[in-house]
N, C-alpha and C positions, 0 to 999 in steps of 0.2 A: 300532420298539420294542427295547429289551434283554433282555438275558434275565431278565434281574432282573424287571424289568416283566411280562412273561408267567410268570414261578414267581410271581409274586405275585395273579394272575390266578387260576392255576391252586391255590395254595394255598386261595384266599379260597372259590372255588368246592366246591372239596372240604371243606376245613372247615364252608362252613354246611350243605351236603348231609348231611354227618354228624350235624353238631351235632342240625338239624332232625330229621333219620330215627333217630338216637340208633342207629346203624349203624356197627360198626366192621369193616367189610370193603376188607381193604387192596386184592384185585380191584377193589371200582369205585373206590377213588381212581385207580388205575393207569389204568383204563378212561378215567375223566374225564379226565384228565391227556393221555392221549393224545387224545382229542377236543378239547379245547380245543388243544394245539398243532398238531394238523393245521389246523384249522378259523383261527386264527391266523395262522399259517404264509402259507394261500391268500391271506387277508386283504392281509396285507402283500407278498405278491407282486404282487398284481393295485393294491394301490395305488401301488406303488413303479415300476411299467409305466407307470401313468397321469401320476405326476411326471414320470417318463424324457422322457415323449412332450409333454410342454407344455414342458420346458425345451430342447427340440428346435425349436420355433416362433423368428419373428425375433423381436427384441427390440421393435420398432412391436409388432406383434398382441400379443405379451405381455405388453406394459405394458398395452394397451387390455383385454384379459380376465384378466390377472392375479388379480385379485378374485374372480372369477366361476369361473376355476378351481379356485383354494382351496376354494371353498365345494360346488364341486362332489364337488372330489376327498374334502373334510370327511363329505360329507353320503351319499357311496359307500361311504367307511370305516364310517361308523356305520350302515348298511343292514346290510352285509356281518356286521359285528360283532352286531347285533341277529339276526340268521342264525344267526350261530356259537352265541349264547346259546339260540337255540330248538332247535339241534341237540345240545348237552350234555343238555337236559334230557332230549329224545325218547332219546338213547342213555341216559340213565340208568335213564328209564322200562322200555326194553329190558330192561337189564341186571335191576331189581328184579322185572319179570316173569317173568324168565327163572328168578329165583332159588326166587320165590315159588312156581312150576310145581311147582318138584322140593321143596318144602315145609319149605326150608330158611329160610325166614322166619316159623315157627310161632311161637318165642319171642317175636319182636318183633310178631306180632298180639297175644298176648296182652299186650304193652306197651302197645300204640296204644288198645285195649280199653279198658284201664284208665284210660289218659290221659282218654280221650271223656266216660266214666261217670264221673270225679273231678269234668270239667267241666261236665259235667249236673247231676250234682249232687242226683240224687233215687234212692227207694229201688226204683223199677220202669224199666226201660229198653226200648224196642225198638230193635234194633241192625239194620242195612241194612250187606250187601256184596256185593261180585259174585256169579257162581251158581257160581265154580269155587274161592273161598276159603268158603262157606257150612260143610261139611263140619270144614275146619281150624276156623273159630269157632266153631263148636259145642263142638269140644273144648276147646279155649284156656278158652272163656266157662265151661265145671264148675271150675274153679282161679280164674277171679274172683267166681263166684258164692259160692263156700265162703269166699273173703279177704273179701269186699265184704259179704258178708248182702245181699243184693240180686236183684229178681225180674228173669232178663235172657231177653227173649225173639227169638228169630234170626228174623227175617223172611224170607219167601219171596221175597218182592219185592226184585228185584236192585237196586242201584246201579252207575251205571258208574264202574270204577274199575280200575288195574291192581294197585293191593294199597292196603286199608286200609277203614276204616269211618266209618258214619255213625250217631249215637246219638241217638237222643229219647227224651223224658219218653212214658210213657204218651198223655198228650193232646195230642202236638205241639206245647206250647206252647215247649219248649227243647229247641235239638238242638245239637250238637255235629258239626264235618265234619272228621274224621281221617283224613282221604284221603292218599296219598303224592302227587297232583296237587294239591292244595290246597297242601300245606307248598312244596312247589319252586314255586308259581307265586308264595310267598311268599319265595323265596328271587329270582325273576327280577331284580327291580328293584335290587337289591343286586349283583348280575353284572354288570348292565348298567351301574349308577354305576360300580364299580370299573373297566370297560371301558372305559367314555366317558373317564376320567381320564388312561388312559396314550396316546389317541391324538392 
């Protein structure tokens, strides 16, 4: 895979993450780029070794197992690239968790709360987040309450998330999951598709 193919994967990952999360963190983009480059370099190194070993076999054996070897190589490459995508998502979550822990993402917490409330589109809502974000959520919800003129109840029951909220109508009939994990899971098939076209 050439450097242009690699840059395309990295740019696509960074663009989709930034677009979905509405984060303009240059540091995040750099970290994601480093992760993708490292994982893809390791994948290509392993695949190149497999190809080299296959080419050293005798012509008779090679002709009999060539198709099988190619299938195995492709399968291994896909498996490792899938692991690379998972590793990218894991590292991005770690970066976001660290920033959220420092309070760097409070402004974004307000935006995703507003977005979720708009999606639920009712006048009284219950909001869930993890126990560490609850106090930040209480602060930012005051601004949202004034802007939207709705009743917001921050629930004590925690949900599993690194960053984000789940907003539900009072009767629970309408809900919107606006957690970072959900957003990244939505990007995962796109990353997988892009990587698969480059192998």
